[in-house]
C-alpha positions in Angstrom: 83.9 103.7 76.1 84.6 107.4 76.3 82.8 107.4 79.6 85.1 104.7 81.0 88.2 106.4 79.8 87.0 109.6 81.4 86.4 107.8 84.7 90.0 106.6 84.6 91.0 110.3 84.9 88.8 110.6 88.0 90.4 107.6 89.6 93.8 109.1 89.0 92.6 112.4 90.3 91.4 110.8 93.5 94.5 108.9 94.1 96.8 111.9 93.6 95.0 114.0 96.1 96.4 117.4 96.8 99.5 118.5 98.7 98.2 117.7 102.2 100.2 116.2 105.0 97.6 113.4 104.7 96.9 112.0 101.2 93.9 109.9 100.1 95.8 106.7 100.0 97.1 107.2 103.6 93.6 108.3 104.8 92.1 105.2 103.3 94.7 102.8 104.7 94.3 104.4 108.2 90.5 103.9 108.0 89.8 107.7 108.1 87.9 107.9 104.9 86.0 105.6 102.7 84.4 105.4 99.2 80.7 105.8 98.7 78.5 104.5 95.9 77.8 108.0 94.7 81.4 108.5 93.5 82.5 110.6 96.5 84.5 109.9 99.7 83.5 110.7 103.3 85.2 110.8 106.6 84.5 107.9 108.9 83.8 109.9 112.0 84.2 106.9 114.4 87.8 106.6 113.3 88.8 110.3 113.1 90.2 111.9 116.3 89.4 115.5 117.1 93.0 116.4 116.3 92.6 114.9 112.8 89.1 116.2 112.0 90.1 119.4 110.3 92.8 117.9 108.1 90.6 114.9 107.1 87.6 117.1 106.3 89.9 119.4 104.2 91.1 116.3 102.2 87.5 115.0 101.8 86.3 118.4 100.5 89.2 118.8 98.1 88.9 115.3 96.6 85.1 115.6 96.3 85.4 119.1 94.7 87.9 117.7 92.1 85.7 114.7 91.5 82.5 116.8 91.0 84.3 119.0 88.5 85.4 116.0 86.5 82.1 114.2 86.8 80.3 117.4 85.4 82.8 117.5 82.5 82.3 113.8 81.7 78.5 114.1 81.8 78.6 117.1 79.5 81.1 115.6 77.1 79.2 112.3 76.9 75.6 113.8 76.8 74.6 111.9 79.9 73.3 112.9 83.3 75.5 113.8 86.2 73.8 111.2 88.4 74.7 108.5 85.9 78.4 109.5 85.9 78.4 109.6 89.7 76.8 106.2 89.9 79.2 104.6 87.4 82.2 106.2 89.1 81.0 105.2 92.5 80.7 101.5 91.5 84.0 101.6 89.8 85.7 103.1 92.9 84.0 100.7 95.2 85.2 97.8 93.1 88.7 99.2 93.0 88.9 99.7 96.8 91.6 97.5 98.4 90.7 94.8 100.8 90.5 96.3 104.3 89.6 99.7 103.1 86.2 101.1 104.1 83.3 101.3 101.7 79.8 102.3 102.3 77.3 99.4 101.7 73.9 99.8 100.2 72.4 100.3 103.7 74.6 103.3 104.4 76.9 101.4 106.8 80.7 101.6 106.7 82.2 98.1 106.1 85.7 96.9 105.4 86.0 95.5 102.0 86.7 91.8 102.3 89.7 90.2 100.7 
């Protein structure tokens, strides 16, 4: 239960993003980034223009660094492995993705989450 509550913090962390011109919610709705099953986001290169690349990559790096710090804390506080926390968070974030947002499937392909 403590692990689930801790993961809620991660979700909020991810949604808040940082003070970039582009935030995570906007990047997801524009198809620029997607959620992966390992609890991290990635840029969807096919959808990112050269003009957007730097800003999108900065957002991805920032979100992923924040998530990694939180995952490590959760793993330590719950006496579990980092990989377990990443996996649970990844599945939670994939399930929480909105229809039409990109998620990475088990084969490593970007797909739009169906409605």
